[in-house]
N, CA, C and O atoms as a GROMACS GRO file, in nm:
protein
  512
    1MET      N    1   0.084  -0.118   0.000
    1MET     CA    2   0.000   0.000   0.000
    1MET      C    3   0.089   0.125   0.000
    1MET      O    4   0.186   0.132   0.075
    2ILE      N    5   0.054   0.220  -0.083
    2ILE     CA    6   0.132   0.343  -0.091
    2ILE      C    7   0.098   0.436   0.025
    2ILE      O    8  -0.008   0.425   0.086
    3TYR      N    9   0.188   0.529   0.053
    3TYR     CA   10   0.162   0.637   0.147
    3TYR      C   11   0.076   0.739   0.073
    3TYR      O   12   0.113   0.785  -0.035
    4TYR      N   13  -0.037   0.776   0.130
    4TYR     CA   14  -0.129   0.868   0.060
    4TYR      C   15  -0.176   0.984   0.147
    4TYR      O   16  -0.237   1.078   0.096
    5GLU      N   17  -0.148   0.980   0.277
    5GLU     CA   18  -0.203   1.081   0.368
    5GLU      C   19  -0.168   1.224   0.326
    5GLU      O   20  -0.247   1.315   0.348
    6ASP      N   21  -0.050   1.243   0.267
    6ASP     CA   22  -0.010   1.377   0.225
    6ASP      C   23  -0.090   1.427   0.104
    6ASP      O   24  -0.084   1.545   0.071
    7LEU      N   25  -0.165   1.338   0.039
    7LEU     CA   26  -0.244   1.377  -0.077
    7LEU      C   27  -0.386   1.421  -0.040
    7LEU      O   28  -0.453   1.487  -0.119
    8LEU      N   29  -0.430   1.386   0.080
    8LEU     CA   30  -0.565   1.422   0.122
    8LEU      C   31  -0.581   1.574   0.120
    8LEU      O   32  -0.495   1.648   0.166
    9ASN      N   33  -0.693   1.618   0.067
    9ASN     CA   34  -0.730   1.760   0.057
    9ASN      C   35  -0.652   1.839  -0.048
    9ASN      O   36  -0.673   1.959  -0.060
   10VAL      N   37  -0.564   1.774  -0.126
   10VAL     CA   38  -0.503   1.845  -0.239
   10VAL      C   39  -0.619   1.887  -0.329
   10VAL      O   40  -0.708   1.806  -0.355
   11PRO      N   41  -0.620   2.010  -0.377
   11PRO     CA   42  -0.737   2.057  -0.454
   11PRO      C   43  -0.750   1.992  -0.591
   11PRO      O   44  -0.654   1.941  -0.649
   12TYR      N   45  -0.873   1.996  -0.642
   12TYR     CA   46  -0.902   1.955  -0.778
   12TYR      C   47  -0.849   2.063  -0.873
   12TYR      O   48  -0.862   2.183  -0.847
   13LYS      N   49  -0.789   2.018  -0.982
   13LYS     CA   50  -0.748   2.110  -1.088
   13LYS      C   51  -0.758   2.036  -1.220
   13LYS      O   52  -0.700   1.929  -1.235
   14PRO      N   53  -0.831   2.091  -1.319
   14PRO     CA   54  -0.836   2.026  -1.450
   14PRO      C   55  -0.694   2.007  -1.504
   14PRO      O   56  -0.612   2.099  -1.498
   15HIS      N   57  -0.666   1.891  -1.555
   15HIS     CA   58  -0.535   1.853  -1.609
   15HIS      C   59  -0.426   1.845  -1.503
   15HIS      O   60  -0.309   1.832  -1.538
   16GLY      N   61  -0.461   1.852  -1.376
   16GLY     CA   62  -0.361   1.849  -1.269
   16GLY      C   63  -0.297   1.713  -1.256
   16GLY      O   64  -0.364   1.610  -1.261
   17ARG      N   65  -0.166   1.713  -1.239
   17ARG     CA   66  -0.091   1.588  -1.231
   17ARG      C   67   0.003   1.579  -1.112
   17ARG      O   68   0.071   1.477  -1.096
   18THR      N   69   0.010   1.682  -1.026
   18THR     CA   70   0.099   1.679  -0.910
   18THR      C   71   0.029   1.737  -0.788
   18THR      O   72  -0.068   1.812  -0.802
   19PRO      N   73   0.077   1.703  -0.668
   19PRO     CA   74   0.018   1.761  -0.547
   19PRO      C   75   0.036   1.913  -0.542
   19PRO      O   76  -0.047   1.983  -0.484
   20GLN      N   77   0.140   1.963  -0.601
   20GLN     CA   78   0.166   2.107  -0.599
   20GLN      C   79   0.064   2.184  -0.682
   20GLN      O   80   0.023   2.294  -0.643
   21GLU      N   81   0.022   2.129  -0.795
   21GLU     CA   82  -0.074   2.200  -0.881
   21GLU      C   83  -0.217   2.155  -0.858
   21GLU      O   84  -0.310   2.228  -0.894
   22GLY      N   85  -0.238   2.037  -0.800
   22GLY     CA   86  -0.370   1.978  -0.785
   22GLY      C   87  -0.387   1.864  -0.883
   22GLY      O   88  -0.300   1.841  -0.968
   23PHE      N   89  -0.498   1.792  -0.872
   23PHE     CA   90  -0.523   1.674  -0.954
   23PHE      C   91  -0.660   1.679  -1.018
   23PHE      O   92  -0.753   1.739  -0.964
   24ASP      N   93  -0.672   1.616  -1.136
   24ASP     CA   94  -0.803   1.580  -1.187
   24ASP      C   95  -0.820   1.431  -1.161
   24ASP      O   96  -0.731   1.368  -1.103
   25CYS      N   97  -0.931   1.373  -1.203
   25CYS     CA   98  -0.959   1.235  -1.159
   25CYS      C   99  -0.868   1.130  -1.222
   25CYS      O  100  -0.856   1.021  -1.166
   26ILE      N  101  -0.804   1.158  -1.332
   26ILE     CA  102  -0.705   1.063  -1.386
   26ILE      C  103  -0.564   1.099  -1.338
   26ILE      O  104  -0.478   1.012  -1.327
   27GLY      N  105  -0.541   1.226  -1.311
   27GLY     CA  106  -0.409   1.268  -1.263
   27GLY      C  107  -0.372   1.206  -1.130
   27GLY      O  108  -0.256   1.170  -1.109
   28LEU      N  109  -0.469   1.193  -1.040
   28LEU     CA  110  -0.442   1.133  -0.910
   28LEU      C  111  -0.401   0.986  -0.923
   28LEU      O  112  -0.299   0.948  -0.866
   29PRO      N  113  -0.476   0.901  -0.995
   29PRO     CA  114  -0.430   0.762  -1.012
   29PRO      C  115  -0.294   0.753  -1.083
   29PRO      O  116  -0.213   0.667  -1.048
   30ILE      N  117  -0.269   0.838  -1.182
   30ILE     CA  118  -0.139   0.836  -1.248
   30ILE      C  119  -0.028   0.862  -1.146
   30ILE      O  120   0.074   0.794  -1.146
   31PHE      N  121  -0.050   0.961  -1.060
   31PHE     CA  122   0.049   0.995  -0.957
   31PHE      C  123   0.066   0.880  -0.858
   31PHE      O  124   0.178   0.845  -0.822
   32CYS      N  125  -0.045   0.820  -0.814
   32CYS     CA  126  -0.038   0.709  -0.718
   32CYS      C  127   0.034   0.587  -0.777
   32CYS      O  128   0.113   0.523  -0.709
   33VAL      N  129   0.005   0.557  -0.903
   33VAL     CA  130   0.072   0.444  -0.969
   33VAL      C  131   0.223   0.471  -0.976
   33VAL      O  132   0.304   0.381  -0.953
   34LYS      N  133   0.259   0.594  -1.008
   34LYS     CA  134   0.401   0.631  -1.011
   34LYS      C  135   0.464   0.616  -0.873
   34LYS      O  136   0.576   0.566  -0.861
   35ARG      N  137   0.392   0.657  -0.771
   35ARG     CA  138   0.442   0.644  -0.634
   35ARG      C  139   0.464   0.497  -0.597
   35ARG      O  140   0.550   0.466  -0.516
   36SER      N  141   0.386   0.408  -0.656
   36SER     CA  142   0.402   0.265  -0.628
   36SER      C  143   0.514   0.201  -0.711
   36SER      O  144   0.536   0.081  -0.702
   37GLY      N  145   0.584   0.283  -0.792
   37GLY     CA  146   0.696   0.232  -0.869
   37GLY      C  147   0.661   0.180  -1.007
   37GLY      O  148   0.741   0.111  -1.070
   38ARG      N  149   0.541   0.212  -1.053
   38ARG     CA  150   0.496   0.166  -1.184
   38ARG      C  151   0.464   0.285  -1.273
   38ARG      O  152   0.478   0.400  -1.230
   39HIS      N  153   0.422   0.258  -1.394
   39HIS     CA  154   0.390   0.363  -1.490
   39HIS      C  155   0.250   0.340  -1.545
   39HIS      O  156   0.214   0.229  -1.583
   40LEU      N  157   0.171   0.447  -1.550
   40LEU     CA  158   0.040   0.443  -1.612
   40LEU      C  159   0.036   0.550  -1.721
   40LEU      O  160   0.065   0.667  -1.696
   41LYS      N  161   0.001   0.509  -1.841
   41LYS     CA  162  -0.010   0.604  -1.952
   41LYS      C  163  -0.108   0.715  -1.920
   41LYS      O  164  -0.193   0.700  -1.832
   42ASP      N  165  -0.096   0.826  -1.990
   42ASP     CA  166  -0.182   0.942  -1.968
   42ASP      C  167  -0.248   0.984  -2.100
   42ASP      O  168  -0.222   1.094  -2.149
   43PRO      N  169  -0.332   0.899  -2.158
   43PRO     CA  170  -0.391   0.933  -2.289
   43PRO      C  171  -0.507   1.032  -2.281
   43PRO      O  172  -0.547   1.086  -2.384
   44TRP      N  173  -0.560   1.057  -2.164
   44TRP     CA  174  -0.675   1.146  -2.154
   44TRP      C  175  -0.635   1.291  -2.155
   44TRP      O  176  -0.722   1.378  -2.166
   45TYR      N  177  -0.510   1.320  -2.144
   45TYR     CA  178  -0.467   1.459  -2.128
   45TYR      C  179  -0.518   1.548  -2.241
   45TYR      O  180  -0.554   1.663  -2.218
   46ASP      N  181  -0.520   1.496  -2.362
   46ASP     CA  182  -0.564   1.576  -2.476
   46ASP      C  183  -0.707   1.547  -2.520
   46ASP      O  184  -0.759   1.617  -2.607
   47ARG      N  185  -0.772   1.448  -2.463
   47ARG     CA  186  -0.908   1.413  -2.501
   47ARG      C  187  -0.997   1.426  -2.378
   47ARG      O  188  -1.001   1.336  -2.294
   48LEU      N  189  -1.068   1.536  -2.369
   48LEU     CA  190  -1.141   1.567  -2.247
   48LEU      C  191  -1.282   1.512  -2.244
   48LEU      O  192  -1.331   1.476  -2.136
   49LYS      N  193  -1.349   1.504  -2.356
   49LYS     CA  194  -1.488   1.460  -2.359
   49LYS      C  195  -1.497   1.319  -2.416
   49LYS      O  196  -1.476   1.297  -2.535
   50ILE      N  197  -1.526   1.223  -2.329
   50ILE     CA  198  -1.540   1.084  -2.371
   50ILE      C  199  -1.682   1.041  -2.338
   50ILE      O  200  -1.722   1.044  -2.222
   51PRO      N  201  -1.761   1.001  -2.438
   51PRO     CA  202  -1.898   0.957  -2.409
   51PRO      C  203  -1.898   0.840  -2.311
   51PRO      O  204  -1.814   0.751  -2.319
   52HIS      N  205  -1.993   0.842  -2.219
   52HIS     CA  206  -2.001   0.740  -2.115
   52HIS      C  207  -1.999   0.597  -2.171
   52HIS      O  208  -1.934   0.509  -2.115
   53GLU      N  209  -2.071   0.576  -2.281
   53GLU     CA  210  -2.078   0.440  -2.336
   53GLU      C  211  -1.946   0.394  -2.398
   53GLU      O  212  -1.930   0.275  -2.427
   54GLU      N  213  -1.851   0.484  -2.421
   54GLU     CA  214  -1.721   0.449  -2.478
   54GLU      C  215  -1.610   0.435  -2.376
   54GLU      O  216  -1.500   0.391  -2.410
   55ILE      N  217  -1.637   0.471  -2.252
   55ILE     CA  218  -1.528   0.483  -2.156
   55ILE      C  219  -1.456   0.351  -2.129
   55ILE      O  220  -1.333   0.349  -2.122
   56LYS      N  221  -1.529   0.242  -2.114
   56LYS     CA  222  -1.464   0.114  -2.083
   56LYS      C  223  -1.370   0.072  -2.196
   56LYS      O  224  -1.257   0.033  -2.169
   57SER      N  225  -1.414   0.080  -2.320
   57SER     CA  226  -1.326   0.041  -2.430
   57SER      C  227  -1.210   0.139  -2.442
   57SER      O  228  -1.099   0.100  -2.478
   58TYR      N  229  -1.234   0.267  -2.414
   58TYR     CA  230  -1.125   0.364  -2.421
   58TYR      C  231  -1.020   0.337  -2.315
   58TYR      O  232  -0.900   0.346  -2.342
   59ILE      N  233  -1.065   0.304  -2.194
   59ILE     CA  234  -0.970   0.271  -2.088
   59ILE      C  235  -0.886   0.151  -2.129
   59ILE      O  236  -0.763   0.153  -2.118
   60LEU      N  237  -0.952   0.047  -2.174
   60LEU     CA  238  -0.880  -0.077  -2.208
   60LEU      C  239  -0.788  -0.059  -2.328
   60LEU      O  240  -0.684  -0.126  -2.336
   61GLN      N  241  -0.822   0.029  -2.422
   61GLN     CA  242  -0.738   0.050  -2.539
   61GLN      C  243  -0.633   0.159  -2.516
   61GLN      O  244  -0.525   0.154  -2.576
   62GLY      N  245  -0.663   0.255  -2.431
   62GLY     CA  246  -0.575   0.370  -2.415
   62GLY      C  247  -0.476   0.360  -2.301
   62GLY      O  248  -0.373   0.428  -2.302
   63LEU      N  249  -0.506   0.279  -2.202
   63LEU     CA  250  -0.418   0.267  -2.087
   63LEU      C  251  -0.355   0.128  -2.082
   63LEU      O  252  -0.406   0.033  -2.141
   64ASN      N  253  -0.246   0.119  -2.012
   64ASN     CA  254  -0.182  -0.011  -1.993
   64ASN      C  255  -0.242  -0.079  -1.870
   64ASN      O  256  -0.178  -0.096  -1.766
   65VAL      N  257  -0.370  -0.118  -1.886
   65VAL     CA  258  -0.443  -0.184  -1.779
   65VAL      C  259  -0.522  -0.300  -1.837
   65VAL      O  260  -0.541  -0.312  -1.958
   66ARG      N  261  -0.566  -0.387  -1.746
   66ARG     CA  262  -0.661  -0.492  -1.784
   66ARG      C  263  -0.764  -0.503  -1.673
   66ARG      O  264  -0.735  -0.482  -1.555
   67GLU      N  265  -0.885  -0.536  -1.714
   67GLU     CA  266  -0.994  -0.548  -1.618
   67GLU      C  267  -0.970  -0.668  -1.527
   67GLU      O  268  -0.922  -0.772  -1.572
   68ILE      N  269  -1.002  -0.652  -1.400
   68ILE     CA  270  -0.994  -0.762  -1.304
   68ILE      C  271  -1.132  -0.775  -1.238
   68ILE      O  272  -1.208  -0.679  -1.234
   69PRO      N  273  -1.163  -0.894  -1.186
   69PRO     CA  274  -1.300  -0.918  -1.138
   69PRO      C  275  -1.335  -0.857  -1.002
   69PRO      O  276  -1.453  -0.845  -0.968
   70ALA      N  277  -1.235  -0.819  -0.924
   70ALA     CA  278  -1.261  -0.771  -0.788
   70ALA      C  279  -1.161  -0.663  -0.750
   70ALA      O  280  -1.054  -0.654  -0.811
   71PRO      N  281  -1.194  -0.582  -0.650
   71PRO     CA  282  -1.100  -0.478  -0.608
   71PRO      C  283  -0.972  -0.537  -0.552
   71PRO      O  284  -0.973  -0.644  -0.489
   72LYS      N  285  -0.863  -0.467  -0.575
   72LYS     CA  286  -0.731  -0.512  -0.530
   72LYS      C  287  -0.652  -0.388  -0.490
   72LYS      O  288  -0.651  -0.288  -0.562
   73ALA      N  289  -0.585  -0.394  -0.376
   73ALA     CA  290  -0.507  -0.280  -0.329
   73ALA      C  291  -0.406  -0.235  -0.434
   73ALA      O  292  -0.348  -0.317  -0.505
   74ASP      N  293  -0.386  -0.105  -0.442
   74ASP     CA  294  -0.290  -0.042  -0.532
   74ASP      C  295  -0.324  -0.062  -0.679
   74ASP      O  296  -0.235  -0.069  -0.764
   75GLU      N  297  -0.452  -0.070  -0.709
   75GLU     CA  298  -0.498  -0.077  -0.847
   75GLU      C  299  -0.605   0.029  -0.869
   75GLU      O  300  -0.628   0.113  -0.782
   76LEU      N  301  -0.670   0.028  -0.984
   76LEU     CA  302  -0.760   0.135  -1.025
   76LEU      C  303  -0.906   0.092  -1.023
   76LEU      O  304  -0.938  -0.027  -1.028
   77VAL      N  305  -0.993   0.191  -1.015
   77VAL     CA  306  -1.136   0.166  -1.020
   77VAL      C  307  -1.201   0.278  -1.100
   77VAL      O  308  -1.158   0.393  -1.093
   78SER      N  309  -1.304   0.244  -1.177
   78SER     CA  310  -1.385   0.347  -1.242
   78SER      C  311  -1.530   0.324  -1.201
   78SER      O  312  -1.572   0.211  -1.178
   79PHE      N  313  -1.604   0.434  -1.192
   79PHE     CA  314  -1.742   0.428  -1.148
   79PHE      C  315  -1.811   0.557  -1.191
   79PHE      O  316  -1.747   0.650  -1.240
   80SER      N  317  -1.941   0.561  -1.172
   80SER     CA  318  -2.017   0.681  -1.204
   80SER      C  319  -2.026   0.766  -1.078
   80SER      O  320  -2.062   0.717  -0.972
   81TYR      N  321  -1.992   0.895  -1.090
   81TYR     CA  322  -1.997   0.986  -0.977
   81TYR      C  323  -2.076   1.108  -1.020
   81TYR      O  324  -2.031   1.185  -1.105
   82LYS      N  325  -2.193   1.127  -0.961
   82LYS     CA  326  -2.282   1.238  -0.995
   82LYS      C  327  -2.309   1.244  -1.146
   82LYS      O  328  -2.313   1.351  -1.206
   83GLY      N  329  -2.327   1.125  -1.206
   83GLY     CA  330  -2.361   1.117  -1.348
   83GLY      C  331  -2.244   1.120  -1.443
   83GLY      O  332  -2.264   1.111  -1.564
   84ASN      N  333  -2.122   1.132  -1.392
   84ASN     CA  334  -2.003   1.136  -1.477
   84ASN      C  335  -1.915   1.014  -1.451
   84ASN      O  336  -1.916   0.958  -1.342
   85VAL      N  337  -1.839   0.975  -1.551
   85VAL     CA  338  -1.743   0.868  -1.532
   85VAL      C  339  -1.629   0.924  -1.446
   85VAL      O  340  -1.579   1.033  -1.472
   86HIS      N  341  -1.589   0.848  -1.347
   86HIS     CA  342  -1.490   0.893  -1.250
   86HIS      C  343  -1.395   0.777  -1.223
   86HIS      O  344  -1.434   0.661  -1.237
   87CYS      N  345  -1.273   0.806  -1.186
   87CYS     CA  346  -1.180   0.699  -1.153
   87CYS      C  347  -1.104   0.734  -1.026
   87CYS      O  348  -1.097   0.849  -0.985
   88GLY      N  349  -1.047   0.632  -0.965
   88GLY     CA  350  -0.973   0.649  -0.842
   88GLY      C  351  -0.872   0.539  -0.824
   88GLY      O  352  -0.858   0.450  -0.907
   89TYR      N  353  -0.801   0.548  -0.714
   89TYR     CA  354  -0.694   0.454  -0.680
   89TYR      C  355  -0.735   0.378  -0.555
   89TYR      O  356  -0.769   0.438  -0.454
   90LEU      N  357  -0.733   0.247  -0.562
   90LEU     CA  358  -0.774   0.163  -0.449
   90LEU      C  359  -0.660   0.154  -0.347
   90LEU      O  360  -0.555   0.094  -0.374
   91ILE      N  361  -0.682   0.211  -0.231
   91ILE     CA  362  -0.584   0.203  -0.123
   91ILE      C  363  -0.582   0.061  -0.067
   91ILE      O  364  -0.477   0.008  -0.034
   92ASP      N  365  -0.700   0.002  -0.057
   92ASP     CA  366  -0.715  -0.138  -0.020
   92ASP      C  367  -0.844  -0.186  -0.087
   92ASP      O  368  -0.899  -0.115  -0.171
   93LYS      N  369  -0.892  -0.303  -0.052
   93LYS     CA  370  -1.011  -0.356  -0.120
   93LYS      C  371  -1.140  -0.283  -0.084
   93LYS      O  372  -1.243  -0.306  -0.147
   94ASN      N  373  -1.135  -0.195   0.015
   94ASN     CA  374  -1.256  -0.130   0.062
   94ASN      C  375  -1.257   0.022   0.050
   94ASN      O  376  -1.361   0.084   0.072
   95ASN      N  377  -1.145   0.084   0.016
   95ASN     CA  378  -1.135   0.229   0.016
   95ASN      C  379  -1.068   0.282  -0.110
   95ASN      O  380  -0.969   0.226  -0.159
   96VAL      N  381  -1.124   0.390  -0.162
   96VAL     CA  382  -1.074   0.448  -0.286
   96VAL      C  383  -1.032   0.593  -0.262
   96VAL      O  384  -1.106   0.671  -0.202
   97LEU      N  385  -0.914   0.627  -0.310
   97LEU     CA  386  -0.863   0.764  -0.308
   97LEU      C  387  -0.905   0.827  -0.440
   97LEU      O  388  -0.873   0.775  -0.547
   98HIS      N  389  -0.977   0.938  -0.433
   98HIS     CA  390  -1.023   1.004  -0.555
   98HIS      C  391  -1.033   1.152  -0.530
   98HIS      O  392  -1.018   1.198  -0.417
   99VAL      N  393  -1.057   1.229  -0.636
   99VAL     CA  394  -1.062   1.374  -0.624
   99VAL      C  395  -1.193   1.425  -0.684
   99VAL      O  396  -1.238   1.378  -0.788
  100THR      N  397  -1.252   1.522  -0.616
  100THR     CA  398  -1.374   1.586  -0.666
  100THR      C  399  -1.352   1.737  -0.670
  100THR      O  400  -1.273   1.790  -0.592
  101PRO      N  401  -1.422   1.806  -0.759
  101PRO     CA  402  -1.405   1.952  -0.767
  101PRO      C  403  -1.436   2.025  -0.636
  101PRO      O  404  -1.371   2.125  -0.605
  102LEU      N  405  -1.533   1.977  -0.561
  102LEU     CA  406  -1.570   2.047  -0.437
  102LEU      C  407  -1.480   2.014  -0.318
  102LEU      O  408  -1.454   2.101  -0.235
  103ASN      N  409  -1.433   1.891  -0.309
  103ASN     CA  410  -1.361   1.847  -0.189
  103ASN      C  411  -1.213   1.819  -0.209
  103ASN      O  412  -1.142   1.795  -0.112
  104GLY      N  413  -1.166   1.820  -0.332
  104GLY     CA  414  -1.027   1.783  -0.355
  104GLY      C  415  -1.009   1.633  -0.334
  104GLY      O  416  -1.103   1.556  -0.348
  105VAL      N  417  -0.888   1.593  -0.299
  105VAL     CA  418  -0.857   1.451  -0.279
  105VAL      C  419  -0.916   1.404  -0.148
  105VAL      O  420  -0.899   1.467  -0.044
  106LYS      N  421  -0.988   1.292  -0.156
  106LYS     CA  422  -1.045   1.235  -0.035
  106LYS      C  423  -1.046   1.084  -0.043
  106LYS      O  424  -1.034   1.026  -0.151
  107LEU      N  425  -1.059   1.021   0.070
  107LEU     CA  426  -1.069   0.876   0.081
  107LEU      C  427  -1.214   0.843   0.109
  107LEU      O  428  -1.273   0.896   0.203
  108SER      N  429  -1.273   0.755   0.028
  108SER     CA  430  -1.413   0.718   0.043
  108SER      C  431  -1.426   0.566   0.045
  108SER      O  432  -1.343   0.496  -0.013
  109PRO      N  433  -1.530   0.517   0.110
  109PRO     CA  434  -1.555   0.373   0.105
  109PRO      C  435  -1.595   0.332  -0.037
  109PRO      O  436  -1.677   0.397  -0.100
  110LEU      N  437  -1.536   0.226  -0.085
  110LEU     CA  438  -1.569   0.177  -0.218
  110LEU      C  439  -1.718   0.145  -0.229
  110LEU      O  440  -1.777   0.166  -0.334
  111ALA      N  441  -1.777   0.096  -0.123
  111ALA     CA  442  -1.919   0.060  -0.124
  111ALA      C  443  -2.008   0.180  -0.156
  111ALA      O  444  -2.118   0.162  -0.208
  112ALA      N  445  -1.962   0.301  -0.126
  112ALA     CA  446  -2.041   0.421  -0.153
  112ALA      C  447  -2.037   0.463  -0.299
  112ALA      O  448  -2.111   0.552  -0.340
  113MET      N  449  -1.951   0.400  -0.378
  113MET     CA  450  -1.933   0.440  -0.518
  113MET      C  451  -2.030   0.373  -0.613
  113MET      O  452  -2.035   0.410  -0.731
  114GLY      N  453  -2.107   0.277  -0.566
  114GLY     CA  454  -2.201   0.209  -0.655
  114GLY      C  455  -2.128   0.111  -0.746
  114GLY      O  456  -2.022   0.059  -0.712
  115ALA      N  457  -2.186   0.087  -0.862
  115ALA     CA  458  -2.128  -0.008  -0.957
  115ALA      C  459  -1.990   0.039  -1.001
  115ALA      O  460  -1.973   0.154  -1.041
  116ALA      N  461  -1.894  -0.049  -0.992
  116ALA     CA  462  -1.756  -0.013  -1.024
  116ALA      C  463  -1.692  -0.120  -1.112
  116ALA      O  464  -1.734  -0.236  -1.111
  117VAL      N  465  -1.592  -0.078  -1.186
  117VAL     CA  466  -1.512  -0.169  -1.267
  117VAL      C  467  -1.368  -0.154  -1.219
  117VAL      O  468  -1.322  -0.042  -1.194
  118PHE      N  469  -1.298  -0.265  -1.205
  118PHE     CA  470  -1.164  -0.265  -1.148
  118PHE      C  471  -1.060  -0.298  -1.254
  118PHE      O  472  -1.084  -0.378  -1.344
  119TYR      N  473  -0.944  -0.235  -1.242
  119TYR     CA  474  -0.836  -0.253  -1.339
  119TYR      C  475  -0.704  -0.266  -1.266
  119TYR      O  476  -0.681  -0.202  -1.163
  120GLU      N  477  -0.616  -0.350  -1.321
  120GLU     CA  478  -0.479  -0.355  -1.271
  120GLU      C  479  -0.387  -0.296  -1.376
  120GLU      O  480  -0.408  -0.313  -1.497
  121VAL      N  481  -0.285  -0.228  -1.329
  121VAL     CA  482  -0.185  -0.171  -1.418
  121VAL      C  483  -0.089  -0.283  -1.457
  121VAL      O  484  -0.041  -0.358  -1.371
  122ILE      N  485  -0.063  -0.294  -1.586
  122ILE     CA  486   0.026  -0.400  -1.632
  122ILE      C  487   0.144  -0.340  -1.707
  122ILE      O  488   0.137  -0.231  -1.763
  123ASN      N  489   0.251  -0.414  -1.706
  123ASN     CA  490   0.371  -0.376  -1.779
  123ASN      C  491   0.335  -0.375  -1.928
  123ASN      O  492   0.280  -0.473  -1.979
  124GLU      N  493   0.365  -0.268  -1.996
  124GLU     CA  494   0.328  -0.256  -2.137
  124GLU      C  495   0.386  -0.367  -2.223
  124GLU      O  496   0.329  -0.400  -2.327
  125ASN      N  497   0.497  -0.425  -2.183
  125ASN     CA  498   0.557  -0.535  -2.258
  125ASN      C  499   0.477  -0.664  -2.246
  125ASN      O  500   0.492  -0.755  -2.327
  126ASN      N  501   0.391  -0.673  -2.142
  126ASN     CA  502   0.313  -0.794  -2.118
  126ASN      C  503   0.167  -0.780  -2.158
  126ASN      O  504   0.085  -0.866  -2.125
  127MET      N  505   0.132  -0.673  -2.228
  127MET     CA  506  -0.008  -0.653  -2.265
  127MET      C  507  -0.052  -0.759  -2.366
  127MET      O  508   0.023  -0.796  -2.456
  128VAL      N  509  -0.176  -0.805  -2.349
  128VAL     CA  510  -0.231  -0.906  -2.441
  128VAL      C  511  -0.330  -0.842  -2.534
  128VAL      O  512  -0.388  -0.911  -2.619
   0.00000   0.00000   0.00000
């Protein structure tokens, strides 16, 4: 499990990728994956509007991830948040670190997120 306490309350910022500037919802997982010693691609940086029905295929094609059947610590989750597709970083199987425009970075129970899809970051050389 990564150290995350210093990220709590970091403000939301569109296109944000560091604690100093703030995070958007993909910037936070990218930073957390990096903190865990891995790399997660950042294909959303230039494509801001993704239709909800395309998000799963876009994630699987655009990121170096694969879907997994259950939550796993230090991996990713996507879910609907206030009608929008949202993503976060799983601190453990029950809690997700994510960022919202009103509250910044916060830790929430995964159970409060509703229907979720889980992804593990994979080495790009091992992608199938």
